[in-house]
N, C-alpha and C positions, 0 to 999 in steps of 0.2 A: 692785334693781328696785320691792322693798316699797316705799324711800323717795320711788322718782321717781314711784310712785301716787297714795303719799300725796300729796307737794306740789302734783301735779297736781288732785287734790282740794279740794286746798285751796282754791287759787288760785281753780279753780271757783266755792268757797262764795262767795270775795270780790267776784270779778266780779258772781255774781247778786244778791249783797245789794249791791253797788253799782249797778246796773243799775235796781233796785227802785227805791230811794232819789232815783235822777236821773228815775227816769220819773213817780213822785209831788212832786216839785217844780215838773217844765217840763212835764209834764200835767195836773196837780191841783191846781197852785198853793199843796203846802204849801212849811212856811218852810222854808230849809237846816235848823235845830237839829231843826226836825219829820221832814223825809225823812232825815236821818242817822242819828236814834234808830229812826225804822223800818227802813233799811238795817242797824242793827246788831243789831236784832229779827230780824231776818230769817236774818241768819249765826250766830248763837244758835242760833236754831231748826235751819237747817242741817246745824251741829256736832253737832246730839245728834240729828236723826233719823240721822248717819252714822254716830255713835257706837252709838248700837240695833241699827244691821243690821249692822256687823263685830260688832258684839257674838255676835247670831244667830249671824253664820257660820260665827267660832269654834266655840259653841255643837256646830252642826252637824258641825262638824269632829270636834271631840273623842270626839260620838256615834258617827262612823265609826269612830273610832279603837277608840272600846270596844269597839264590835262583834265589831270584829275581836280586839282579844286577849282576847275573851269565846269567840270559834271557834276558835281556838289552843287555850287551855285545855280545851275540850272536847273536842278531838281529841287533847291530852294525857292527859286522863283515862281515854279511851277505850283510848289504846296501853298505856297503864300497866294499867289492870281485864287487857288481852290477856295482858300481861306475867305479871301474878297468877295469871291461869287457867294458863299454860303453866307456869309455876314449880309451882305444885300438882300441874300432871300429872308433871312431871317427880320431883318428890319422890315420888310416888305409886310410879311405874315404874322408877326407882331402882334400889330393892333388888331387882328381879326382873330386869333384866336384866345387871346385876352377876354375880347367880344365873347365867344366860347365859353369860357369855363367862367366867367363870372356871371352871363346870363340865370342859367340854373341855380347859382348862388345868391344870385339877389332874388330869383322866387321864390327860392326858400326860406329865405330872410322874411320875406313879405308873409310866407304861411305864417311862420315864428310869429310874427307880430299881431296877426290877427288870433294864432292862438293865444299869445297873450292876453291880448285884450277880452278872450272871450272868458278867459281863468280868470281875471283881471273884476269882471260882471258879476261870473260866481261867486266868488270871495266877496261883494258886495253882498250879492243875495243873500248869503249865507249867514253875512254878518247882521244881515236886516233879520233874519230869519231867531239868531244868537239873542236877537235884543227882545225880541219876540218870545223866547222862552223864558229868558230871563223875567220878563214884565210879569208871564205867566206861574214863574217859580215865587217870584215875590207873592203876588196874590194868592197860592195854593198855601207857601206861609202865612200871612196874615188872616187864611180862612181856618187851615189848623190851632193856630193861635189863639182864635178867638176862642169865648166861655161854650159849649156844647150851647145847642136850645134845643127844647123841646118839640118833636116830630107824632103827628097824627098819627095812629095807628095805620100799619101797613096793609096791604092786602094779601094774602095768602099766596106763598110765591108758586104753587098747581095755578093758581089765578093765570099767574103772567105765562103759562105754557112751559113751566120748565124751572129748574133751578138754577137761580143769578148766580156766577160766579163774580164775588167782589175781592176775592182773596189772589197776591199772587201765583202764578205754580211754585210747588214745590222747589224746583231746581233753578230758580230765577237767578240774578247772580243777587247776592245782597252787599250792604256796609256794616262795618264792625264801629263800637261806638268811636273808633278814634278817624274812621272814613275813610277806610282802605276799603279798596273794592276786593271782595272774596266770592270764589265762586262754588261753595259750596254753602248747604243750609245747616244751619247751625242746630236744627231740630227739627223730626217730624211730625208734624200734627196730626199726619193718619196712625202716629203708634209708635211702639217701636221695632225695626226693622231687623226682621230675624236674619240677614245676611251679616247684617251689620255684627247682629251677637255673636255671630260662630265668627269674623274677622277676628274680635277682641278673646276668645278664648282660642284658636291659633295663633295669636300672636304671645297673650302667654302662657300656650304648652308648645313655644318655638318650633310649630307647624306652617314657617316661612322657608320654602326650598330653592337654592341656585341653580340654576342654568346656563347653560353658558353655549353660544353659537358662533362660530369662530364665524371672521370675515376676512376673505384671502383677496389676493394680486390676482388681476388679471391682465394678461391671458395665463400668467404663470400658475394661477391658483395656490400659492404659497400663503400661511398662516398670516396676517397683518395683525388681528388685533379679536378679539371676542366680546360678545355682547353678553351683557346681565342681564336674565332675563328672569322675573318674579314670579314664584308659582307657589299656591297658599292652599294646605291641605286642610279639609273639614276633619269632624272626628270618624268619618268611615272612608280616609286617607282619598277622597274626590280629590281629584287637583283641580282647584280654581283658576283660568287666563285672567291676566290685565283687564282684560275687557268686560268681563262676568263681576268681576269686585271693585274695579275702579270708583267707578260711580257711587257706589255703597259706603267704601272707605271714605272718600273724600266726606260724605254727608253726614256719617260719622265722626270724623277728624281724627281716627286712625289710621290714615297714608303715610302721615310724619313720622309713625312706629316704624310703618312696610319699609320704607324710604329706608331709616337708618340702621333696620336691620341688614336690609341689601347692600348700603354702603361699607357697612363694616364688613361683611362677608366677602363684598369686594376687593377691601383693601387686603385681607389675608390671604386671599390666593394669587392679587397682585405681588405680592412681598415672597409667596412662595417659589413665581414663576422666576422674581429676581435673583431666588438664591443657586435658583436651576441656571441661571444667563439665560435665561430665555426673554430676549430683545420684545414683546409685544404688548399688545396696550388694551386695556379693557373700557366699553362704552356704559354709562352707567346711567341708568334713567332714572330720571327727577321730576316728581311730581311739581305742579305747580303749587298745589296746596299746600305744600313742605315750605318751597322756598319763602312764602308769607305768613308762615308761623311762625312767631317769633319765639319763641320757647325753642323748637329743632333750630332754629337758623340757628342761635346764641351756641348749642349745642353742638353742631356740623358746620363750623367754622371754625371754632376750635378743635375737632379732630381733624379737621384736613388742612388745619395749620401746622399740628404735631405732625401731620405725614405729607408735608406739599414737595417730600425730596420725591415722591411718586406722580408729581405735577406732569411731568413729559407721557406719563403711561397711561392716563386716568384722563380720561374723557366724557362730559356729563352728557347727556342728551334726553331732547325734549322735542315735543311733536309740533309738528306745524301748527295745529290750531292755538297750543301754548303757548307759543313764542309771539304769531298775531297779536296774541292776547296780553301779553306783557305789558303794565304799565310802572312808574317809575320805582315802585316798591320790587319791581323784581329786575330790573333794571340796575338800581344798586347794588343787588346780590350779586348778578353776575359780572357787573365790575369786581366787588370785592375777588369774587375767584378767580378773575382775571388777572390782578394784581398780583396774587401768588402762583400765576401761572399755568393756570390749568386750562384747557379746552373745551368747545362746547361741537355737539352735533346737532343738526335740525332733521327728525325723523318726519315721512310719512308728509312728503311734497303732497299738497293737495292741488296748486294753480300755480301762475307764474307770475301773477302779480302780486310781485315781493321785491322789495331793494334789496337786494344780494350782498352789495356795498356796504351801505349798514349793517348788514346779519354779518359781515365779516369785520365789523368795525367793535361789536358786539364782544367781538371772541370767537366767534363760530369758527371752525375750519373744517368740517364734512357737512353734505347734505345729502342725506338720504332719498333716492328716488323710486318709488317701484317701478321692478320692468317693465308691466303691465304700460305703464305711463311713459315710458321712453319709446316703447314701440308702437301704442296708439297715438300717443302726445295727447293735448290736451286742448279738444276743438272747440269747448265754449270755455276756454280762459280767458278771453280777447285780446291776450298776446302776440305778437309779432314773430315770436321766437320761434322756431321749429323746435320739436323736442329733439333731433340729432345736433343740433347747437348748442344742449343746454352747459355740456362740458364745458366748451368752449368759452359761453357765458359764465360759469361759475369760476375757472381759473380767471377770468381775467380781473375776477373782484377778489379772489386768494382762496378760493375753496376747491375743493376734492369733492367727484362724485362717487357716491356708496351706489350701483344698482342692488337694490331690495327684492326679495320676492323670489330670487330664480329656482326655477322645479324642473328644470329639460336642459338639455345641450341645445339646443334651440334657441331658447332665450338666451342663453350665453354668446352667441353669434350676433344675435341683434343687438345685445347691448356693447358687445366691442363694436359694432358699426356705430354705436353714437359716443364712442371712445371713454367708456366709462373705467376708471383705475379700479377698483374693487367693487366686489360680488358679495352677496351674500344670500344666503337659500338653503331650502333641504338638499339639495342637489350635489352642496357640498358638503352640507355636514345639519341633520337636525339640533334645536336647542338637545343636548343632554345634562343630565343634573350632576352633580359634582361629587368623586366620591366622599362617602361618609370618613375614611381616616386622614383625607384632605380637612374637612371641617372639624376634625377635632381639635386643634390648636387654634379654634375659633369661640373656645368654651371663654377663656377672660377676656373677651372681646365683646361676644356675649354679652356677659354680664355688665361691661361698661353699658354696651347698647340698650339695657332691660332699663339700666339705673338713669339713662339720659331720656330715655321715654317715659321714667316715671316723672 
């Protein structure tokens, strides 16, 4: 563009100079040489004028650029001055700011130090008590191993004001011949239990029914999973709830058979759901008495390993009390199931005095909390955690919360304020028995379950 304009200007100057020479020759009678000389002088004058004009315009542009540079420099100088002032203020206030933040931290460290010293003193006292208990245990074993001595006849118990009780309670924890803790008695000193006999007959006659109750997402209320609930019927088709027969079943040693039947039916139902492309899970309750039963555990692990493709949709559930009382043997069982890809859920959360991070390390993913506890809290739990913050606490430890026993819409509003991800209760659907036609394919698995129980 610049070249084009320069060419046009040069051509114009030549045309003007030639026009002047031509006019002088034609109108004023100058000779050709004189007219040519005049044209040349005119052309030189035009070139000189254009050169001066271009220089003046370039100088003006340069001055404008310099003004812009000076303005930018002034702004930069002002910004640098502001930064210097802020740095000076920061250097002046930094020591005070550090002291202001470090003083509370120092006080907290001192408090922690005091607590650690108190903990060390408490541990020392506990060690001393343990040593004392070991001495008592040694003395007791020595006395028990000593030969019996003849004793003088005792007075009748009636003379002592009533019957003395020297035997342990019937439901006290016992240890088997391998020294493993068990939570149910091996025999009933009071005689045969009618309820235990009823349970044995129900198992033999296949009167173990499976009920399913949905677990829904909140607030969408879409079915996320089902909880498998066991119901036992007696000879009169009266339904026995788990809280009615669990203690008797554990005492009679038939709880593994009930759990085995429920597990087999749950797997069959889950397979039918997978065939229908329904991506849902089943929460399957397992008793602690079954976990420490060697025969049940062997058959249980073989069956589970054969169906390990269902690990993503099969979740084993244990109560809070069961998890709290678990020992090394139960932990080994959970570890074996975790290695196969199965997950766990804890039901009936009773208080917040629990290490949820350790719970997640054991393979637990869900925690069921009664809705009433989420609303009213645990006033006597001894924890500083508010019920409304429980969901966030569980999420930080890799756990998800299920609000349980939801009976009305008002309760739904309350548990949503506590950030519950899932809900379960009669409001959404009560436990319903599995249809008879859905249980027909279970006959072959039922025979396998009975053979495993035998």
